[in-house]
N, CA, C and O atoms as a Maestro MAE file, in Angstrom:
{
 s_m_m2io_version
 :::
 2.0.0
}

f_m_ct {
 s_m_title
 :::
 protein
 m_atom[344] {
  # First column is atom index #
  i_m_mmod_type
  r_m_x_coord
  r_m_y_coord
  r_m_z_coord
  i_m_residue_number
  s_m_chain_name
  s_m_pdb_residue_name
  s_m_pdb_atom_name
  i_m_atomic_number
  :::
  1 25 261.493 146.522 57.267 1 A "UNK " " N  " 7
  2 3 261.092 145.826 56.112 1 A "UNK " " CA " 6
  3 2 260.293 144.595 55.382 1 A "UNK " " C  " 6
  4 15 260.440 143.442 55.788 1 A "UNK " " O  " 8
  5 25 259.684 144.822 54.597 2 A "UNK " " N  " 7
  6 3 258.314 144.542 54.204 2 A "UNK " " CA " 6
  7 2 258.880 143.498 53.005 2 A "UNK " " C  " 6
  8 15 259.525 143.597 51.961 2 A "UNK " " O  " 8
  9 25 257.975 142.002 54.125 3 A "UNK " " N  " 7
  10 3 258.364 140.790 53.391 3 A "UNK " " CA " 6
  11 2 256.680 140.549 52.864 3 A "UNK " " C  " 6
  12 15 255.730 141.103 53.418 3 A "UNK " " O  " 8
  13 25 256.573 139.741 51.851 4 A "UNK " " N  " 7
  14 3 255.494 139.299 51.114 4 A "UNK " " CA " 6
  15 2 256.057 138.090 50.378 4 A "UNK " " C  " 6
  16 15 257.077 138.322 49.729 4 A "UNK " " O  " 8
  17 25 255.518 136.653 50.351 5 A "UNK " " N  " 7
  18 3 255.181 135.454 49.864 5 A "UNK " " CA " 6
  19 2 254.377 135.760 48.452 5 A "UNK " " C  " 6
  20 15 253.371 136.410 48.167 5 A "UNK " " O  " 8
  21 25 255.389 134.912 47.666 6 A "UNK " " N  " 7
  22 3 254.400 134.800 46.237 6 A "UNK " " CA " 6
  23 2 254.229 133.613 45.680 6 A "UNK " " C  " 6
  24 15 254.910 132.637 45.996 6 A "UNK " " O  " 8
  25 25 253.261 133.592 44.761 7 A "UNK " " N  " 7
  26 3 253.209 131.932 44.682 7 A "UNK " " CA " 6
  27 2 253.954 130.821 44.061 7 A "UNK " " C  " 6
  28 15 253.744 129.609 44.016 7 A "UNK " " O  " 8
  29 25 255.132 131.784 43.471 8 A "UNK " " N  " 7
  30 3 256.135 131.206 42.973 8 A "UNK " " CA " 6
  31 2 256.567 129.782 43.937 8 A "UNK " " C  " 6
  32 15 256.966 129.772 45.102 8 A "UNK " " O  " 8
  33 25 256.367 128.774 43.133 9 A "UNK " " N  " 7
  34 3 257.596 127.840 44.302 9 A "UNK " " CA " 6
  35 2 257.700 126.391 43.355 9 A "UNK " " C  " 6
  36 15 256.851 126.158 42.495 9 A "UNK " " O  " 8
  37 25 258.476 125.759 43.540 10 A "UNK " " N  " 7
  38 3 259.011 124.451 43.307 10 A "UNK " " CA " 6
  39 2 259.792 123.456 43.376 10 A "UNK " " C  " 6
  40 15 260.951 123.869 43.336 10 A "UNK " " O  " 8
  41 25 259.738 122.208 43.469 11 A "UNK " " N  " 7
  42 3 260.499 121.333 43.662 11 A "UNK " " CA " 6
  43 2 262.065 121.622 43.383 11 A "UNK " " C  " 6
  44 15 262.384 122.256 42.377 11 A "UNK " " O  " 8
  45 25 263.047 121.137 44.303 12 A "UNK " " N  " 7
  46 3 264.258 121.591 43.303 12 A "UNK " " CA " 6
  47 2 265.200 120.522 44.020 12 A "UNK " " C  " 6
  48 15 264.791 119.892 44.995 12 A "UNK " " O  " 8
  49 25 266.425 120.353 43.518 13 A "UNK " " N  " 7
  50 3 267.240 118.995 43.792 13 A "UNK " " CA " 6
  51 2 267.710 118.942 45.012 13 A "UNK " " C  " 6
  52 15 268.574 119.724 45.409 13 A "UNK " " O  " 8
  53 25 267.145 117.927 45.802 14 A "UNK " " N  " 7
  54 3 267.786 117.665 46.927 14 A "UNK " " CA " 6
  55 2 267.101 117.543 48.007 14 A "UNK " " C  " 6
  56 15 267.333 117.453 49.213 14 A "UNK " " O  " 8
  57 25 265.761 117.565 46.983 15 A "UNK " " N  " 7
  58 3 264.214 117.225 47.608 15 A "UNK " " CA " 6
  59 2 263.535 118.542 48.711 15 A "UNK " " C  " 6
  60 15 262.716 118.316 49.602 15 A "UNK " " O  " 8
  61 25 263.960 119.550 48.464 16 A "UNK " " N  " 7
  62 3 263.557 120.412 49.210 16 A "UNK " " CA " 6
  63 2 262.398 121.558 47.779 16 A "UNK " " C  " 6
  64 15 262.436 121.664 46.554 16 A "UNK " " O  " 8
  65 25 261.581 122.132 48.828 17 A "UNK " " N  " 7
  66 3 260.259 122.792 48.338 17 A "UNK " " CA " 6
  67 2 260.965 124.015 48.280 17 A "UNK " " C  " 6
  68 15 261.224 124.315 49.446 17 A "UNK " " O  " 8
  69 25 261.476 125.010 47.379 18 A "UNK " " N  " 7
  70 3 261.649 126.235 47.244 18 A "UNK " " CA " 6
  71 2 260.420 126.958 46.567 18 A "UNK " " C  " 6
  72 15 259.559 126.578 45.773 18 A "UNK " " O  " 8
  73 25 260.751 128.457 47.358 19 A "UNK " " N  " 7
  74 3 259.594 129.371 47.212 19 A "UNK " " CA " 6
  75 2 259.732 131.497 47.187 19 A "UNK " " C  " 6
  76 15 260.229 132.216 48.054 19 A "UNK " " O  " 8
  77 25 259.360 131.729 46.435 20 A "UNK " " N  " 7
  78 3 259.863 132.590 46.741 20 A "UNK " " CA " 6
  79 2 259.156 133.977 47.264 20 A "UNK " " C  " 6
  80 15 257.993 134.245 46.964 20 A "UNK " " O  " 8
  81 25 260.209 135.078 48.309 21 A "UNK " " N  " 7
  82 3 259.283 136.108 48.421 21 A "UNK " " CA " 6
  83 2 260.260 137.342 48.243 21 A "UNK " " C  " 6
  84 15 261.401 137.438 47.792 21 A "UNK " " O  " 8
  85 25 259.355 138.252 48.781 22 A "UNK " " N  " 7
  86 3 259.540 139.660 47.989 22 A "UNK " " CA " 6
  87 2 259.968 140.301 49.591 22 A "UNK " " C  " 6
  88 15 259.279 140.091 50.589 22 A "UNK " " O  " 8
  89 25 260.927 140.912 49.588 23 A "UNK " " N  " 7
  90 3 261.491 141.859 50.983 23 A "UNK " " CA " 6
  91 2 262.347 142.435 50.240 23 A "UNK " " C  " 6
  92 15 263.347 142.283 49.539 23 A "UNK " " O  " 8
  93 25 261.243 143.492 50.836 24 A "UNK " " N  " 7
  94 3 261.142 145.053 50.267 24 A "UNK " " CA " 6
  95 2 261.694 145.328 48.691 24 A "UNK " " C  " 6
  96 15 262.639 145.930 48.182 24 A "UNK " " O  " 8
  97 25 260.432 144.453 48.178 25 A "UNK " " N  " 7
  98 3 261.069 145.163 46.543 25 A "UNK " " CA " 6
  99 2 261.786 143.917 45.772 25 A "UNK " " C  " 6
  100 15 261.708 143.616 44.581 25 A "UNK " " O  " 8
  101 25 262.557 143.247 46.898 26 A "UNK " " N  " 7
  102 3 263.383 142.352 46.053 26 A "UNK " " CA " 6
  103 2 263.473 140.881 46.402 26 A "UNK " " C  " 6
  104 15 263.397 140.419 47.541 26 A "UNK " " O  " 8
  105 25 263.672 140.089 45.088 27 A "UNK " " N  " 7
  106 3 262.582 139.021 44.823 27 A "UNK " " CA " 6
  107 2 264.305 137.898 45.799 27 A "UNK " " C  " 6
  108 15 265.491 138.056 45.507 27 A "UNK " " O  " 8
  109 25 263.843 137.098 46.677 28 A "UNK " " N  " 7
  110 3 264.442 136.421 48.043 28 A "UNK " " CA " 6
  111 2 263.819 134.646 47.334 28 A "UNK " " C  " 6
  112 15 262.643 134.282 47.332 28 A "UNK " " O  " 8
  113 25 264.926 133.897 46.849 29 A "UNK " " N  " 7
  114 3 264.088 132.392 47.072 29 A "UNK " " CA " 6
  115 2 264.270 132.221 48.364 29 A "UNK " " C  " 6
  116 15 264.958 133.024 48.994 29 A "UNK " " O  " 8
  117 25 263.697 131.178 48.945 30 A "UNK " " N  " 7
  118 3 263.432 130.267 50.249 30 A "UNK " " CA " 6
  119 2 263.216 128.689 49.596 30 A "UNK " " C  " 6
  120 15 263.028 128.174 48.494 30 A "UNK " " O  " 8
  121 25 263.385 128.251 51.135 31 A "UNK " " N  " 7
  122 3 263.108 126.704 50.460 31 A "UNK " " CA " 6
  123 2 262.679 125.659 52.513 31 A "UNK " " C  " 6
  124 15 262.699 125.737 53.741 31 A "UNK " " O  " 8
  125 25 262.447 125.049 51.592 32 A "UNK " " N  " 7
  126 3 261.760 123.886 53.506 32 A "UNK " " CA " 6
  127 2 262.844 122.457 52.899 32 A "UNK " " C  " 6
  128 15 263.353 122.535 51.781 32 A "UNK " " O  " 8
  129 25 263.019 121.536 53.574 33 A "UNK " " N  " 7
  130 3 263.777 120.446 53.275 33 A "UNK " " CA " 6
  131 2 262.589 119.494 53.179 33 A "UNK " " C  " 6
  132 15 261.429 119.895 53.280 33 A "UNK " " O  " 8
  133 25 262.839 118.528 53.029 34 A "UNK " " N  " 7
  134 3 262.094 116.771 52.975 34 A "UNK " " CA " 6
  135 2 261.982 117.138 54.504 34 A "UNK " " C  " 6
  136 15 260.945 117.616 54.964 34 A "UNK " " O  " 8
  137 25 263.336 116.840 55.425 35 A "UNK " " N  " 7
  138 3 263.257 115.962 56.538 35 A "UNK " " CA " 6
  139 2 262.188 117.141 57.588 35 A "UNK " " C  " 6
  140 15 261.266 116.833 58.343 35 A "UNK " " O  " 8
  141 25 262.733 118.495 57.276 36 A "UNK " " N  " 7
  142 3 261.345 119.222 57.579 36 A "UNK " " CA " 6
  143 2 259.702 118.569 57.656 36 A "UNK " " C  " 6
  144 15 258.978 118.317 58.619 36 A "UNK " " O  " 8
  145 25 259.485 118.420 56.035 37 A "UNK " " N  " 7
  146 3 258.164 118.237 55.365 37 A "UNK " " CA " 6
  147 2 257.839 116.724 56.195 37 A "UNK " " C  " 6
  148 15 256.724 116.523 56.676 37 A "UNK " " O  " 8
  149 25 258.515 116.104 56.255 38 A "UNK " " N  " 7
  150 3 258.114 114.816 56.699 38 A "UNK " " CA " 6
  151 2 258.240 114.978 58.349 38 A "UNK " " C  " 6
  152 15 257.380 114.426 59.035 38 A "UNK " " O  " 8
  153 25 259.009 115.522 58.815 39 A "UNK " " N  " 7
  154 3 259.072 115.720 60.530 39 A "UNK " " CA " 6
  155 2 257.747 116.169 61.282 39 A "UNK " " C  " 6
  156 15 256.999 115.719 62.150 39 A "UNK " " O  " 8
  157 25 257.905 117.767 60.152 40 A "UNK " " N  " 7
  158 3 256.644 118.346 61.101 40 A "UNK " " CA " 6
  159 2 254.954 118.908 60.430 40 A "UNK " " C  " 6
  160 15 254.192 119.698 60.987 40 A "UNK " " O  " 8
  161 25 254.739 118.194 59.088 41 A "UNK " " N  " 7
  162 3 253.874 117.995 58.404 41 A "UNK " " CA " 6
  163 2 253.641 116.997 58.023 41 A "UNK " " C  " 6
  164 15 253.326 117.118 56.839 41 A "UNK " " O  " 8
  165 25 253.586 115.633 58.446 42 A "UNK " " N  " 7
  166 3 253.371 114.448 57.425 42 A "UNK " " CA " 6
  167 2 253.194 113.873 56.408 42 A "UNK " " C  " 6
  168 15 252.611 112.879 55.975 42 A "UNK " " O  " 8
  169 25 254.333 115.366 55.811 43 A "UNK " " N  " 7
  170 3 254.874 114.352 54.278 43 A "UNK " " CA " 6
  171 2 255.231 112.862 54.513 43 A "UNK " " C  " 6
  172 15 255.697 112.304 55.507 43 A "UNK " " O  " 8
  173 25 254.745 112.227 52.880 44 A "UNK " " N  " 7
  174 3 255.217 110.834 53.308 44 A "UNK " " CA " 6
  175 2 256.228 110.502 51.909 44 A "UNK " " C  " 6
  176 15 257.005 109.549 51.842 44 A "UNK " " O  " 8
  177 25 256.070 111.244 51.133 45 A "UNK " " N  " 7
  178 3 256.803 110.539 49.659 45 A "UNK " " CA " 6
  179 2 257.442 111.906 49.325 45 A "UNK " " C  " 6
  180 15 257.267 112.937 49.974 45 A "UNK " " O  " 8
  181 25 258.473 111.718 47.838 46 A "UNK " " N  " 7
  182 3 259.135 111.990 47.088 46 A "UNK " " CA " 6
  183 2 259.000 113.132 46.189 46 A "UNK " " C  " 6
  184 15 259.657 114.125 45.875 46 A "UNK " " O  " 8
  185 25 257.731 112.515 45.862 47 A "UNK " " N  " 7
  186 3 257.143 113.195 44.420 47 A "UNK " " CA " 6
  187 2 257.353 114.864 44.384 47 A "UNK " " C  " 6
  188 15 257.123 115.463 45.434 47 A "UNK " " O  " 8
  189 25 257.681 115.451 43.481 48 A "UNK " " N  " 7
  190 3 257.049 117.072 43.083 48 A "UNK " " CA " 6
  191 2 255.748 116.785 43.968 48 A "UNK " " C  " 6
  192 15 255.851 116.918 45.187 48 A "UNK " " O  " 8
  193 25 254.310 116.329 43.309 49 A "UNK " " N  " 7
  194 3 253.014 116.151 43.716 49 A "UNK " " CA " 6
  195 2 253.709 116.255 45.196 49 A "UNK " " C  " 6
  196 15 254.180 117.291 45.666 49 A "UNK " " O  " 8
  197 25 253.675 114.829 45.911 50 A "UNK " " N  " 7
  198 3 253.718 115.052 47.096 50 A "UNK " " CA " 6
  199 2 254.110 116.000 47.416 50 A "UNK " " C  " 6
  200 15 253.278 116.833 47.774 50 A "UNK " " O  " 8
  201 25 255.667 116.396 47.458 51 A "UNK " " N  " 7
  202 3 255.788 117.175 48.199 51 A "UNK " " CA " 6
  203 2 255.544 119.044 48.198 51 A "UNK " " C  " 6
  204 15 255.891 119.724 49.163 51 A "UNK " " O  " 8
  205 25 255.025 119.526 47.187 52 A "UNK " " N  " 7
  206 3 254.268 120.778 46.745 52 A "UNK " " CA " 6
  207 2 252.616 120.557 48.031 52 A "UNK " " C  " 6
  208 15 252.289 121.330 48.932 52 A "UNK " " O  " 8
  209 25 252.062 119.506 47.689 53 A "UNK " " N  " 7
  210 3 251.170 119.419 48.233 53 A "UNK " " CA " 6
  211 2 251.226 119.324 49.534 53 A "UNK " " C  " 6
  212 15 250.106 119.558 49.988 53 A "UNK " " O  " 8
  213 25 252.138 119.048 50.522 54 A "UNK " " N  " 7
  214 3 252.387 118.868 51.805 54 A "UNK " " CA " 6
  215 2 252.864 120.680 51.999 54 A "UNK " " C  " 6
  216 15 252.479 121.244 53.023 54 A "UNK " " O  " 8
  217 25 253.606 121.389 51.074 55 A "UNK " " N  " 7
  218 3 253.849 122.841 51.248 55 A "UNK " " CA " 6
  219 2 252.453 123.471 51.478 55 A "UNK " " C  " 6
  220 15 251.967 124.093 52.423 55 A "UNK " " O  " 8
  221 25 252.023 123.113 50.366 56 A "UNK " " N  " 7
  222 3 250.610 123.869 50.105 56 A "UNK " " CA " 6
  223 2 249.992 123.592 51.457 56 A "UNK " " C  " 6
  224 15 249.647 124.661 51.962 56 A "UNK " " O  " 8
  225 25 249.838 122.997 51.901 57 A "UNK " " N  " 7
  226 3 248.731 122.670 53.352 57 A "UNK " " CA " 6
  227 2 249.081 122.933 54.369 57 A "UNK " " C  " 6
  228 15 248.295 122.759 55.300 57 A "UNK " " O  " 8
  229 25 250.707 123.582 54.687 58 A "UNK " " N  " 7
  230 3 251.411 124.047 55.672 58 A "UNK " " CA " 6
  231 2 251.685 125.422 55.340 58 A "UNK " " C  " 6
  232 15 252.054 126.238 56.185 58 A "UNK " " O  " 8
  233 25 251.505 125.699 54.084 59 A "UNK " " N  " 7
  234 3 252.332 127.288 53.773 59 A "UNK " " CA " 6
  235 2 252.038 128.212 54.597 59 A "UNK " " C  " 6
  236 15 252.745 129.218 54.547 59 A "UNK " " O  " 8
  237 25 251.115 128.175 55.428 60 A "UNK " " N  " 7
  238 3 251.068 129.711 56.756 60 A "UNK " " CA " 6
  239 2 251.747 129.682 57.846 60 A "UNK " " C  " 6
  240 15 251.999 130.620 58.603 60 A "UNK " " O  " 8
  241 25 252.252 127.834 57.977 61 A "UNK " " N  " 7
  242 3 253.309 127.707 59.035 61 A "UNK " " CA " 6
  243 2 255.034 127.815 58.830 61 A "UNK " " C  " 6
  244 15 255.933 127.991 59.652 61 A "UNK " " O  " 8
  245 25 255.044 127.623 57.325 62 A "UNK " " N  " 7
  246 3 256.061 127.477 56.162 62 A "UNK " " CA " 6
  247 2 256.668 128.951 56.308 62 A "UNK " " C  " 6
  248 15 257.742 129.274 56.815 62 A "UNK " " O  " 8
  249 25 255.598 129.825 55.673 63 A "UNK " " N  " 7
  250 3 255.987 131.329 55.743 63 A "UNK " " CA " 6
  251 2 256.310 131.900 56.840 63 A "UNK " " C  " 6
  252 15 257.335 132.554 57.032 63 A "UNK " " O  " 8
  253 25 255.477 131.684 57.584 64 A "UNK " " N  " 7
  254 3 255.954 132.443 59.482 64 A "UNK " " CA " 6
  255 2 257.235 131.980 59.763 64 A "UNK " " C  " 6
  256 15 257.909 132.654 60.542 64 A "UNK " " O  " 8
  257 25 257.807 130.750 59.184 65 A "UNK " " N  " 7
  258 3 259.089 130.185 59.885 65 A "UNK " " CA " 6
  259 2 259.721 131.187 58.652 65 A "UNK " " C  " 6
  260 15 260.451 132.145 58.906 65 A "UNK " " O  " 8
  261 25 259.408 130.891 57.608 66 A "UNK " " N  " 7
  262 3 260.761 132.252 56.498 66 A "UNK " " CA " 6
  263 2 260.436 132.939 57.401 66 A "UNK " " C  " 6
  264 15 261.068 132.819 58.451 66 A "UNK " " O  " 8
  265 25 259.335 133.905 57.319 67 A "UNK " " N  " 7
  266 3 259.532 135.436 57.761 67 A "UNK " " CA " 6
  267 2 260.134 135.429 59.124 67 A "UNK " " C  " 6
  268 15 259.924 136.534 59.626 67 A "UNK " " O  " 8
  269 25 260.711 134.750 59.835 68 A "UNK " " N  " 7
  270 3 261.366 135.064 61.280 68 A "UNK " " CA " 6
  271 2 262.595 135.220 60.621 68 A "UNK " " C  " 6
  272 15 263.217 136.273 60.483 68 A "UNK " " O  " 8
  273 25 262.907 134.087 60.218 69 A "UNK " " N  " 7
  274 3 264.706 134.237 59.894 69 A "UNK " " CA " 6
  275 2 264.793 135.306 59.018 69 A "UNK " " C  " 6
  276 15 265.677 136.040 59.460 69 A "UNK " " O  " 8
  277 25 264.270 135.826 57.877 70 A "UNK " " N  " 7
  278 3 264.173 136.462 56.940 70 A "UNK " " CA " 6
  279 2 264.308 138.052 57.956 70 A "UNK " " C  " 6
  280 15 265.214 138.884 57.909 70 A "UNK " " O  " 8
  281 25 263.445 138.052 58.556 71 A "UNK " " N  " 7
  282 3 263.264 139.103 59.802 71 A "UNK " " CA " 6
  283 2 264.884 139.164 60.573 71 A "UNK " " C  " 6
  284 15 265.416 140.254 60.783 71 A "UNK " " O  " 8
  285 25 265.273 138.408 60.789 72 A "UNK " " N  " 7
  286 3 266.538 137.840 61.533 72 A "UNK " " CA " 6
  287 2 267.943 137.624 60.682 72 A "UNK " " C  " 6
  288 15 269.009 137.739 61.288 72 A "UNK " " O  " 8
  289 25 267.930 137.344 59.425 73 A "UNK " " N  " 7
  290 3 268.998 137.486 58.860 73 A "UNK " " CA " 6
  291 2 269.508 138.889 57.869 73 A "UNK " " C  " 6
  292 15 270.649 138.909 57.408 73 A "UNK " " O  " 8
  293 25 268.481 140.081 57.603 74 A "UNK " " N  " 7
  294 3 268.479 141.200 56.893 74 A "UNK " " CA " 6
  295 2 268.009 140.801 55.323 74 A "UNK " " C  " 6
  296 15 268.404 141.162 54.214 74 A "UNK " " O  " 8
  297 25 266.975 139.884 55.789 75 A "UNK " " N  " 7
  298 3 266.275 139.423 54.111 75 A "UNK " " CA " 6
  299 2 266.835 138.709 53.174 75 A "UNK " " C  " 6
  300 15 266.424 138.863 52.025 75 A "UNK " " O  " 8
  301 25 267.976 137.695 53.460 76 A "UNK " " N  " 7
  302 3 268.790 136.924 52.868 76 A "UNK " " CA " 6
  303 2 267.977 136.225 52.475 76 A "UNK " " C  " 6
  304 15 266.793 136.222 52.815 76 A "UNK " " O  " 8
  305 25 268.758 135.202 51.330 77 A "UNK " " N  " 7
  306 3 267.847 133.935 51.249 77 A "UNK " " CA " 6
  307 2 267.694 132.421 52.778 77 A "UNK " " C  " 6
  308 15 268.546 132.212 53.643 77 A "UNK " " O  " 8
  309 25 266.574 131.789 52.626 78 A "UNK " " N  " 7
  310 3 266.325 131.096 53.960 78 A "UNK " " CA " 6
  311 2 266.651 129.691 53.299 78 A "UNK " " C  " 6
  312 15 266.631 129.648 52.069 78 A "UNK " " O  " 8
  313 25 266.939 128.581 53.985 79 A "UNK " " N  " 7
  314 3 266.428 127.075 53.808 79 A "UNK " " CA " 6
  315 2 266.240 126.783 55.116 79 A "UNK " " C  " 6
  316 15 266.915 127.187 56.063 79 A "UNK " " O  " 8
  317 25 264.995 125.836 55.143 80 A "UNK " " N  " 7
  318 3 264.592 125.773 57.261 80 A "UNK " " CA " 6
  319 2 264.553 124.848 56.892 80 A "UNK " " C  " 6
  320 15 264.207 124.459 55.777 80 A "UNK " " O  " 8
  321 25 265.094 124.013 58.240 81 A "UNK " " N  " 7
  322 3 265.030 122.772 57.979 81 A "UNK " " CA " 6
  323 2 264.450 122.170 59.262 81 A "UNK " " C  " 6
  324 15 263.576 122.935 59.669 81 A "UNK " " O  " 8
  325 25 264.596 121.035 60.115 82 A "UNK " " N  " 7
  326 3 263.412 120.829 60.973 82 A "UNK " " CA " 6
  327 2 263.541 121.425 61.996 82 A "UNK " " C  " 6
  328 15 262.527 121.809 62.580 82 A "UNK " " O  " 8
  329 25 264.487 121.617 62.386 83 A "UNK " " N  " 7
  330 3 265.167 122.837 63.953 83 A "UNK " " CA " 6
  331 2 264.653 123.923 63.645 83 A "UNK " " C  " 6
  332 15 264.571 124.721 64.579 83 A "UNK " " O  " 8
  333 25 263.997 124.496 61.961 84 A "UNK " " N  " 7
  334 3 263.385 125.600 62.294 84 A "UNK " " CA " 6
  335 2 261.908 125.427 62.645 84 A "UNK " " C  " 6
  336 15 261.006 126.231 62.406 84 A "UNK " " O  " 8
  337 25 261.822 124.342 63.200 85 A "UNK " " N  " 7
  338 3 259.945 124.259 63.339 85 A "UNK " " CA " 6
  339 2 259.886 123.760 64.680 85 A "UNK " " C  " 6
  340 15 258.796 123.316 65.038 85 A "UNK " " O  " 8
  341 25 261.091 123.738 65.714 86 A "UNK " " N  " 7
  342 3 260.868 123.419 66.962 86 A "UNK " " CA " 6
  343 2 260.484 124.151 67.685 86 A "UNK " " C  " 6
  344 15 260.285 123.818 68.853 86 A "UNK " " O  " 8
  :::
 }
 m_bond[343] {
  # First column is bond index #
  i_m_from
  i_m_to
  i_m_order
  :::
  1 1 2 1
  2 2 3 1
  3 3 4 2
  4 3 5 1
  5 5 6 1
  6 6 7 1
  7 7 8 2
  8 7 9 1
  9 9 10 1
  10 10 11 1
  11 11 12 2
  12 11 13 1
  13 13 14 1
  14 14 15 1
  15 15 16 2
  16 15 17 1
  17 17 18 1
  18 18 19 1
  19 19 20 2
  20 19 21 1
  21 21 22 1
  22 22 23 1
  23 23 24 2
  24 23 25 1
  25 25 26 1
  26 26 27 1
  27 27 28 2
  28 27 29 1
  29 29 30 1
  30 30 31 1
  31 31 32 2
  32 31 33 1
  33 33 34 1
  34 34 35 1
  35 35 36 2
  36 35 37 1
  37 37 38 1
  38 38 39 1
  39 39 40 2
  40 39 41 1
  41 41 42 1
  42 42 43 1
  43 43 44 2
  44 43 45 1
  45 45 46 1
  46 46 47 1
  47 47 48 2
  48 47 49 1
  49 49 50 1
  50 50 51 1
  51 51 52 2
  52 51 53 1
  53 53 54 1
  54 54 55 1
  55 55 56 2
  56 55 57 1
  57 57 58 1
  58 58 59 1
  59 59 60 2
  60 59 61 1
  61 61 62 1
  62 62 63 1
  63 63 64 2
  64 63 65 1
  65 65 66 1
  66 66 67 1
  67 67 68 2
  68 67 69 1
  69 69 70 1
  70 70 71 1
  71 71 72 2
  72 71 73 1
  73 73 74 1
  74 74 75 1
  75 75 76 2
  76 75 77 1
  77 77 78 1
  78 78 79 1
  79 79 80 2
  80 79 81 1
  81 81 82 1
  82 82 83 1
  83 83 84 2
  84 83 85 1
  85 85 86 1
  86 86 87 1
  87 87 88 2
  88 87 89 1
  89 89 90 1
  90 90 91 1
  91 91 92 2
  92 91 93 1
  93 93 94 1
  94 94 95 1
  95 95 96 2
  96 95 97 1
  97 97 98 1
  98 98 99 1
  99 99 100 2
  100 99 101 1
  101 101 102 1
  102 102 103 1
  103 103 104 2
  104 103 105 1
  105 105 106 1
  106 106 107 1
  107 107 108 2
  108 107 109 1
  109 109 110 1
  110 110 111 1
  111 111 112 2
  112 111 113 1
  113 113 114 1
  114 114 115 1
  115 115 116 2
  116 115 117 1
  117 117 118 1
  118 118 119 1
  119 119 120 2
  120 119 121 1
  121 121 122 1
  122 122 123 1
  123 123 124 2
  124 123 125 1
  125 125 126 1
  126 126 127 1
  127 127 128 2
  128 127 129 1
  129 129 130 1
  130 130 131 1
  131 131 132 2
  132 131 133 1
  133 133 134 1
  134 134 135 1
  135 135 136 2
  136 135 137 1
  137 137 138 1
  138 138 139 1
  139 139 140 2
  140 139 141 1
  141 141 142 1
  142 142 143 1
  143 143 144 2
  144 143 145 1
  145 145 146 1
  146 146 147 1
  147 147 148 2
  148 147 149 1
  149 149 150 1
  150 150 151 1
  151 151 152 2
  152 151 153 1
  153 153 154 1
  154 154 155 1
  155 155 156 2
  156 155 157 1
  157 157 158 1
  158 158 159 1
  159 159 160 2
  160 159 161 1
  161 161 162 1
  162 162 163 1
  163 163 164 2
  164 163 165 1
  165 165 166 1
  166 166 167 1
  167 167 168 2
  168 167 169 1
  169 169 170 1
  170 170 171 1
  171 171 172 2
  172 171 173 1
  173 173 174 1
  174 174 175 1
  175 175 176 2
  176 175 177 1
  177 177 178 1
  178 178 179 1
  179 179 180 2
  180 179 181 1
  181 181 182 1
  182 182 183 1
  183 183 184 2
  184 183 185 1
  185 185 186 1
  186 186 187 1
  187 187 188 2
  188 187 189 1
  189 189 190 1
  190 190 191 1
  191 191 192 2
  192 191 193 1
  193 193 194 1
  194 194 195 1
  195 195 196 2
  196 195 197 1
  197 197 198 1
  198 198 199 1
  199 199 200 2
  200 199 201 1
  201 201 202 1
  202 202 203 1
  203 203 204 2
  204 203 205 1
  205 205 206 1
  206 206 207 1
  207 207 208 2
  208 207 209 1
  209 209 210 1
  210 210 211 1
  211 211 212 2
  212 211 213 1
  213 213 214 1
  214 214 215 1
  215 215 216 2
  216 215 217 1
  217 217 218 1
  218 218 219 1
  219 219 220 2
  220 219 221 1
  221 221 222 1
  222 222 223 1
  223 223 224 2
  224 223 225 1
  225 225 226 1
  226 226 227 1
  227 227 228 2
  228 227 229 1
  229 229 230 1
  230 230 231 1
  231 231 232 2
  232 231 233 1
  233 233 234 1
  234 234 235 1
  235 235 236 2
  236 235 237 1
  237 237 238 1
  238 238 239 1
  239 239 240 2
  240 239 241 1
  241 241 242 1
  242 242 243 1
  243 243 244 2
  244 243 245 1
  245 245 246 1
  246 246 247 1
  247 247 248 2
  248 247 249 1
  249 249 250 1
  250 250 251 1
  251 251 252 2
  252 251 253 1
  253 253 254 1
  254 254 255 1
  255 255 256 2
  256 255 257 1
  257 257 258 1
  258 258 259 1
  259 259 260 2
  260 259 261 1
  261 261 262 1
  262 262 263 1
  263 263 264 2
  264 263 265 1
  265 265 266 1
  266 266 267 1
  267 267 268 2
  268 267 269 1
  269 269 270 1
  270 270 271 1
  271 271 272 2
  272 271 273 1
  273 273 274 1
  274 274 275 1
  275 275 276 2
  276 275 277 1
  277 277 278 1
  278 278 279 1
  279 279 280 2
  280 279 281 1
  281 281 282 1
  282 282 283 1
  283 283 284 2
  284 283 285 1
  285 285 286 1
  286 286 287 1
  287 287 288 2
  288 287 289 1
  289 289 290 1
  290 290 291 1
  291 291 292 2
  292 291 293 1
  293 293 294 1
  294 294 295 1
  295 295 296 2
  296 295 297 1
  297 297 298 1
  298 298 299 1
  299 299 300 2
  300 299 301 1
  301 301 302 1
  302 302 303 1
  303 303 304 2
  304 303 305 1
  305 305 306 1
  306 306 307 1
  307 307 308 2
  308 307 309 1
  309 309 310 1
  310 310 311 1
  311 311 312 2
  312 311 313 1
  313 313 314 1
  314 314 315 1
  315 315 316 2
  316 315 317 1
  317 317 318 1
  318 318 319 1
  319 319 320 2
  320 319 321 1
  321 321 322 1
  322 322 323 1
  323 323 324 2
  324 323 325 1
  325 325 326 1
  326 326 327 1
  327 327 328 2
  328 327 329 1
  329 329 330 1
  330 330 331 1
  331 331 332 2
  332 331 333 1
  333 333 334 1
  334 334 335 1
  335 335 336 2
  336 335 337 1
  337 337 338 1
  338 338 339 1
  339 339 340 2
  340 339 341 1
  341 341 342 1
  342 342 343 1
  343 343 344 2
  :::
 }
}
């Protein structure tokens, strides 16, 4: 399974940052919760700008966690929560 992350990302309802991965050529959306950004990455706000900035500053670690879940779930969409970074 080949997994690559694109530059597409945006803030979605429920204060999540959604980001796109390509899994063996198929587009798959992943997301990381506001709680995870607050608990593990020092995010302190809820504005789109703050959430995206927190995501970008910690993108490598977030994508590593998403990759781990994608590999274990057969390439299905991923919703990362606080527990995924413990």
